[in-house]
DRENNU-521606 format. One line per 8 residues: number of its first residue (from 0); their letters; for each residue x, y, z of N, C-alpha, C, O. Coordinates in pm, whole numbers, plus 50000, padded with zeros to 5 digits. Layout:
N
NUM) a) X/Y/Z/X/Y/Z/X/Y/Z/X/Y/Z  ...
END
This chain:
120
0) xxxxxxxx) 55111/12219/92334/55023/12367/92310/54964/12401/92456/54935/12305/92528  54950/12499/92491/54897/12576/92609/54758/12621/92594/54725/12664/92484  54682/12617/92680/54537/12718/92661/54574/12848/92622/54689/12883/92649  54496/12931/92559/54543/13079/92503/54399/13125/92479/54315/13060/92417  54380/13245/92535/54248/13322/92423/54340/13446/92345/54441/13497/92394  54297/13471/92254/54348/13573/92168/54234/13668/92141/54132/13640/92078  54263/13781/92195/54160/13881/92181/54160/13949/92068/54269/13975/92017  54018/14001/91993/54011/14033/91873/54055/14191/91849/53989/14276/91909
8) xxxxxxxx) 54129/14220/91791/54174/14336/91739/54150/14422/91610/54212/14398/91506  54060/14521/91620/54031/14545/91455/54149/14623/91377/54152/14650/91258  54261/14656/91495/54339/14767/91436/54473/14676/91390/54578/14733/91359  54463/14559/91388/54535/14440/91313/54503/14417/91200/54587/14348/91142  54398/14450/91129/54362/14442/91012/54453/14495/90872/54483/14613/90852  54479/14416/90810/54568/14489/90699/54520/14420/90571/54464/14311/90567  54556/14514/90446/54521/14478/90309/54608/14357/90238/54731/14364/90231  54547/14267/90195/54650/14154/90150/54669/14155/90005/54578/14222/89955
16) xxxxxxxx) 54742/14113/89925/54783/14120/89780/54696/14047/89717/54714/14038/89595  54605/13988/89764/54508/13890/89695/54388/13990/89655/54318/13959/89558  54362/14101/89724/54249/14195/89721/54156/14210/89807/54043/14253/89780  54201/14170/89936/54102/14158/90059/54152/14207/90185/54274/14224/90192  54075/14236/90296/54164/14286/90438/54150/14154/90511/54051/14085/90533  54266/14141/90539/54262/14011/90652/54276/14080/90799/54297/14201/90814  54261/13990/90899/54275/14014/91023/54320/13853/91092/54233/13772/91123  54461/13827/91107/54503/13707/91159/54439/13699/91312/54479/13779/91396
24) xxxxxxxx) 54332/13595/91346/54279/13600/91458/54374/13475/91522/54401/13486/91641  54420/13370/91458/54504/13289/91540/54605/13248/91408/54554/13197/91308  54733/13272/91413/54815/13204/91350/54970/13232/91396/55025/13342/91392  55033/13099/91445/55157/13118/91509/55187/12986/91554/55104/12898/91574  55318/12977/91571/55398/12820/91601/55331/12785/91735/55371/12671/91760  55265/12817/91813/55195/12756/91920/55083/12675/91881/55038/12594/91961  55041/12686/91784/54902/12620/91728/54949/12588/91575/54892/12660/91494  55039/12496/91521/55092/12496/91385/54982/12433/91296/54969/12462/91177
32) xxxxxxxx) 54898/12340/91367/54793/12290/91291/54696/12340/91244/54633/12276/91160  54647/12488/91287/54550/12545/91195/54577/12666/91224/54654/12691/91317  54510/12780/91137/54524/12914/91148/54379/12958/91120/54303/12886/91054  54342/13075/91172/54212/13133/91172/54223/13279/91129/54292/13350/91202  54161/13340/91017/54187/13490/90985/54034/13517/90932/53961/13451/90858  54017/13631/90996/53887/13694/90908/53906/13777/90810/53979/13874/90832  53850/13762/90690/53885/13817/90556/53755/13916/90544/53642/13897/90590  53796/14009/90482/53652/14116/90466/53708/14144/90308/53829/14144/90284
40) xxxxxxxx) 53614/14164/90216/53592/14178/90077/53488/14304/90062/53375/14290/90109  53515/14399/90013/53441/14506/90000/53364/14497/89868/53409/14448/89765  53232/14553/89887/53159/14553/89753/53193/14556/89604/53256/14656/89568  53170/14488/89534/53211/14501/89407/53365/14412/89383/53393/14404/89263  53446/14358/89456/53561/14351/89454/53562/14173/89414/53482/14093/89462  53655/14145/89333/53673/14009/89339/53823/13974/89383/53910/14045/89333  53861/13880/89467/54014/13839/89517/54076/13812/89374/53999/13796/89278  54222/13805/89357/54284/13739/89270/54289/13576/89242/54307/13510/89344
48) xxxxxxxx) 54279/13521/89154/54299/13347/89143/54404/13353/89231/54478/13451/89228  54425/13244/89324/54526/13225/89398/54516/13057/89417/54416/12997/89376  54645/12975/89495/54591/12857/89535/54691/12865/89657/54754/12968/89679  54701/12763/89728/54757/12748/89889/54837/12587/89844/54787/12477/89825  54954/12626/89840/55042/12487/89850/55058/12422/89997/55086/12482/90101  55037/12309/89983/55002/12210/90093/54931/12275/90191/54989/12274/90299  54810/12340/90189/54715/12383/90291/54606/12355/90215/54605/12361/90092  54469/12311/90320/54326/12302/90286/54284/12449/90368/54332/12500/90470
56) xxxxxxxx) 54189/12488/90289/54129/12604/90335/54016/12615/90340/53960/12571/90239  53923/12674/90445/53770/12669/90431/53696/12813/90472/53700/12874/90579  53658/12831/90405/53580/12946/90400/53449/12931/90501/53377/12834/90479  53416/13011/90598/53287/13030/90651/53228/13144/90659/53266/13224/90745  53127/13174/90574/53058/13282/90559/52981/13339/90688/52878/13285/90728  53035/13446/90745/52987/13535/90860/52899/13633/90779/52785/13597/90807  52892/13717/90710/52789/13830/90644/52832/13852/90536/52947/13838/90495  52720/13897/90473/52726/13936/90319/52688/13807/90250/52641/13702/90294
64) xxxxxxxx) 52725/13851/90111/52686/13746/89975/52810/13749/89890/52892/13839/89875  52802/13628/89838/52917/13676/89704/52929/13540/89631/52849/13452/89662  53002/13522/89557/53002/13418/89463/53167/13358/89455/53268/13425/89432  53157/13225/89481/53299/13174/89518/53317/13095/89380/53217/13068/89314  53461/13056/89331/53492/13013/89247/53583/12907/89279/53694/12958/89294  53586/12787/89295/53702/12703/89323/53715/12589/89233/53621/12517/89199  53842/12576/89195/53891/12504/89079/53835/12500/88940/53824/12605/88877  53798/12386/88890/53711/12405/88735/53550/12406/88758/53464/12385/88673
72) xxxxxxxx) 53535/12431/88874/53382/12423/88920/53295/12553/88875/53351/12662/88890  53170/12552/88823/53117/12664/88813/53113/12742/88942/53131/12686/89050  53089/12870/88932/53103/12997/89026/52943/12955/89130/52834/12943/89075  52961/12939/89267/52856/12895/89325/52811/13043/89420/52903/13120/89446  52701/13070/89458/52685/13167/89539/52704/13136/89668/52710/13013/89676  52714/13181/89759/52735/13207/89896/52694/13296/90007/52739/13410/90011  52633/13265/90073/52601/13366/90197/52596/13322/90340/52625/13207/90374  52559/13417/90424/52585/13376/90547/52586/13236/90621/52468/13205/90613
80) xxxxxxxx) 52639/13152/90676/52639/13018/90735/52669/12907/90650/52665/12790/90690  52704/12947/90510/52776/12843/90403/52948/12819/90421/53025/12905/90464  52975/12724/90391/53124/12678/90429/53187/12598/90303/53153/12488/90259  53279/12679/90261/53349/12616/90141/53497/12565/90174/53585/12624/90237  53500/12435/90112/53615/12356/90184/53661/12348/90034/53606/12302/89934  53827/12433/90062/53896/12435/89915/54044/12308/89941/54112/12309/90044  54061/12238/89859/54187/12147/89902/54288/12209/89853/54268/12293/89766  54425/12180/89900/54541/12207/89884/54565/12215/89723/54499/12144/89646
88) xxxxxxxx) 54653/12298/89684/54683/12342/89532/54578/12366/89427/54598/12376/89306  54436/12376/89503/54313/12408/89410/54295/12571/89406/54276/12642/89505  54307/12614/89269/54306/12757/89218/54156/12816/89283/54059/12743/89258  54131/12931/89356/54023/12970/89420/54001/13135/89418/54096/13213/89412  53904/13164/89421/53896/13332/89410/53709/13340/89452/53614/13264/89434  53727/13462/89510/53589/13493/89576/53555/13640/89554/53639/13730/89568  53409/13664/89515/53365/13830/89471/53233/13853/89565/53139/13776/89582  53251/13958/89610/53159/14026/89692/53049/14077/89577/53079/14153/89485
96) xxxxxxxx) 52925/14026/89597/52800/14060/89485/52695/14135/89543/52594/14170/89482  52726/14165/89693/52623/14239/89730/52660/14361/89764/52756/14408/89704  52595/14436/89864/52599/14598/89889/52692/14608/90018/52743/14716/90049  52711/14504/90083/52781/14538/90266/52912/14431/90222/52922/14355/90126  52989/14454/90317/53091/14377/90327/53098/14235/90355/53056/14187/90460  53166/14148/90230/53149/14018/90257/53271/14000/90375/53381/14054/90366  53232/13926/90470/53302/13879/90595/53283/13740/90599/53166/13703/90587  53398/13627/90619/53424/13517/90642/53544/13501/90724/53625/13590/90751
104) xxxxxxxx) 53545/13362/90768/53658/13309/90836/53752/13243/90752/53696/13156/90685  53871/13253/90731/53943/13163/90633/54030/13083/90767/54096/13131/90859  53998/12953/90732/54049/12838/90837/54146/12753/90755/54114/12698/90649  54255/12746/90805/54344/12683/90733/54430/12591/90786/54488/12631/90887  54461/12456/90740/54539/12375/90816/54597/12285/90699/54532/12237/90606  54763/12266/90726/54812/12350/90861/54793/12452/90855/54731/12491/90756  54831/12538/90945/54853/12708/90943/54888/12772/90812/54972/12724/90736  54814/12896/90784/54865/12942/90666/55015/13031/90698/55051/13095/90797
112) xxxxxxxx) 55072/13007/90582/55227/13089/90572/55219/13125/90452/55179/13056/90358  55267/13266/90449/55254/13338/90323/55345/13285/90172/55331/13315/90053  55445/13190/90247/55521/13155/90131/55445/13027/90075/55512/12958/89998  55316/12986/90102/55238/12872/90052/55166/12923/89954/55117/12849/89868  55149/13072/89952/55061/13137/89878/55093/13169/89732/55190/13242/89708  55038/13131/89658/55046/13114/89501/54979/13174/89411/54879/13109/89380  54994/13300/89341/54916/13369/89217/54891/13270/89141/54990/13203/89110  54768/13229/89092/54733/13151/88955/54690/13240/88846/54660/13194/88736
END
């Protein structure tokens, strides 16, 4: 691996089938151990139940407020500064319960690959 600075580009944001907007901040073969994406969920939206095959995911809440559901656990409120750790194969979804966009980092290890995304 070599050192690198990846510049943020808001134009790279796209809508993902899960129901939120994604901007891949770092996800490539040069750093296969981890990926970092910025996710944005608009007010009133709940993402689809899904799980990741062979991938641990962490949500780092940057802005907004919501409710996260992981596995069979009861829904939990999340806000700025909270971290949610989601083991591989565990179903998950997040809802924006606020009036502003819910923005969080999705940090995956190994790096996120769409082939590992499974609707639940």
